[in-house]
N, C-alpha and C positions, 0 to 999 in steps of 0.2 A: 379563136377568132373571139372578139368581142362584141358584144351589141350594146347600142345606146339607142335612148329614146330621147327625141328632141323637143322641147318644154320651152313654154313661152319665156322671153329674156333671157334666152339662151345657156341656161342652167343644165347641167348634166347630169344625171341620176345613176349611180350605180347598181346594177342588180342586186336583190338582195340576197343571194346566194353568195355574193362576193364580201358582202357586211357581213353575214355568219361566220366567214373563214377568217378574216379579218379579227373578229371578238375571241375565237378559239384560238387564235395564234397569240394574241395579247396576252389571254389568260394561261398559258403553256409559259410564257416568258417570267409570270409574276409568280405564279406557284411553287416552283421549286426555291424562290427566294424566300414565302414566307414560310415553306415547311422547314428552310436552314434556319430561320429565326426561332422556330418554336422547339429545333432540337438545342438549339445553344442556349436558351432562356434556363437560367439555373432556376429550381426550387427553392424555398426560403420558406422556413417555419413561421408560424404565425407569431405574433408579437403576445407574450403571455398576458401585457396589460397590467394595469395596478391590481395585484394580489393584495387582499386584505389581511390574508393571512399568510405565513410562510408555512408551507405544507409539502413541499417538492423538494427532491436533491439535484443536482448539479453541479457540474465540472468536477467529478470524482478524478483524481492525480494522487500520486503517491512520492514522499519525501524519504531519506535514509534521517535518523537521529541527529542532531547536530546543525542541519540545513535549515535553510529559511523559504519560504514559502509567497512571491507577490503575484497579485492579481487584482481582477477587479468581483466584488460580491453582484450577482445580477439579481435585478428586482423580484420579489416572490420567492425567492429560490433558496435553499440553504446549500452553500458551499461543501466538499466535502474530501477531505485530503488525508490518507490513510501515512502508516508506516509502521513497521516490524520490530517486534521486540521480545526478550524475555522474561517472563516471573521476576520480579524482583528489581525491574529496573526500576529507577527513580527519574520522572522526566518532570522538565519545566518546560511550559506550553505559554506564548504571552501573542495575544491577536492586538492590531493597533490599525487605526484607519487615519487617512489625512484630512477625510471628510470632515468638514466641520460642524454639521448638524444630527447627522444620522448615528444612533446607539447600537451598540454590537452585540452580539448575545451568539452564545456559544458553547457546547458540551464535549465531551469526552467519551468513546462508544466503546466498548471494550470488544474482543472476538467474536462472541456469542451475541452480541447487540441486547445483552441482558442488562447491562449496567450504564447508567447516564451521569458522569459526572459534570457537573455544571464550573464554567468558568468564574470568577469573581474579578470586582476592580480592584486593579493595582493598585498597591496603595501610595505608590509614585506617580500614580496619573489615574485618576479615578474614570477617563474615558478609554483606558486602555483595558484589555480582560487578561487575565492571570490565572494559571494552574499549578502553583510551585511545590517542587518537590513531592510530586503525586507519586507512590507507590504502585507498580503495576500487577496485578494477581494473578495473571497467568501469560502465557505466552503466545504469540499468534500476530495477528493485522489487526490494530486499533486505527480508528477512524475519530478525526476530529471534525466535527459539523457546526457552520458558524453561520451567519447573515445580519442583516440588519433588523433591527426591532421595528421599523414604518419603512414607508415605502421611498426605497432610496436606491439608485445604484451609486457605486462607489468603489475606490479603491481600500486595497487591505495589505496586510503584512503580518506573517506569521512566523516567528523564530521558536526554534526548539531547542532543548539541549537533555543532557543526560547524562545520570551516572550506572553505570553496568555493575552487576553483581560479580565480582572478583574470584570469590572462593566458595565452596560450599563442602561442606563435611556430614557426617554421620556413622554412629556405631550401630552396625549390624549384627544380630544374634544368631547364631547358626547352629542345629541340631546336628547330629552325625549324619554325614552324606547329604545333608539339607542344603537347603541354597536361599540366600535371599537377594533382594534386587536395591541397587543404589540410584536414582533417578535425579537426572539434571537435562536443565534444556538449553539445546542450540540456537543458535541463529547464523547468517549470511556473515564469512568472514571470521568466524568465531573457531578458536581454536583451544585445546586442554596444554597449558603450559607444563603443568604436572598433576600427574594422579598417584596419590599412594594408597597401597591397600596394606594394613598391618593386622597379621591374624596375631592372636594369645599364644605364645607358647605352647609347641608340640602341635600345632594345626596346619595343616596344608591346604591352600585351596587353588581354585582354578578358577578363570578368569573370562568372561565373554561379554562383549559391548555391542550392543544392538541400536541400530540408527533408529529415526521415526517410524519406518515402514515395516522394522521387525528385523531384516536384514544383520548379519553379523559383520562387523567390521574387523578386517584383520591387522593387528597390532603390534604383532610378533617384533618387527625389527626395531620397533622402539620401546621396549621391553628391556628393563635389566633388575638383577635383583642385588638387592644392597642389604647391609647387617647382618651377615654370612647366611643369606638366603632367605632370612625373614620378613625383609619388606620387598614388596614389589614397586619398580616405579615404572609409568609410562607416560613419555614426552612428547610434546609437538604432534598431537593427533588432531587434525580438522575435522569439525563436528559443524561443518556451515549449513545442516538442514534446519530449517523452521521447526521445533518441537522437540518431542521429549526424548532423550537419549536415556539407555536404561544399561548398568553395569550388573552382571549377575554374577554372583560369587558364591561358590560352591566347595563344600568340605570333601576333601578327599581321603583324609585319615581316619575318618569314623571318630572324630573328636568333636565334643560339642564346644562352644566359644564364641568368644565376640571377635569381629574384625572392627578394625576402624578405618575408614575411606575417607579420603579429601581431596581435591580438586582444586588447582588454581587455574584461572581462564586466562586467556591471550585474548582481551576482547578489543573487537575494529574500532580504530580511531572516530571520532566524531565528525562527522562531515562538515564542511564550511562554507557550501554551496548556497547562493541565491536561486531557486530555481522559478520561473517564470508560469505559474498556472491559470 
């Protein structure tokens, strides 16, 4: 049953309770939509704005040596791109931009972040930066850090090439029943092409190969004796861990002398990829 009150002019006014119920109903209809919009709204980080100096690192990515990286330098940040390499690798790194005004800066940081080597202007184009035929002093992950000197955004192209060490050798001195260690570095997809161990006449030696974690590798099925048993050769052993491998040479005959060790590597082919970072 509804109740109405007659007003002058024939207007009819609903009761206050009906008005309240109508308002509550509308609120319930609107509220779920507002909640859904709040849930769907994406959070966005604040714009760093115009940074007067470049102190922050941004956009860390990694590439294999030989590859190129393409992307954009973000205002006020260093871009960081890393690569893995072994000690003795000679790298050439070139950084360029299509930006018509901005000037580049770049350096190479070693795996311990203790050494920073600055790029210099390329002789054929002073707007490009170059680090040419630079020898790496340790095995590990290196970082290329670069930015614009002034407050700009813009594209970059980083090109890399490398020459890996192809061999290593050393002459070890052994005491009677003593041992010595020959060290070399591994990385992804690297192999021992041929390892030769040649002791002096009258000596007999035992060999163990340890990976960077200290675990012993079994290479008996890849070992053969040459020169009437005087020379031991090991071929085709994968040494793909990034780090130092150790060949332990131990005298078994109680005879002091010298042992010559040499290793030829099968290095991974240089990449030719262009990677968007």
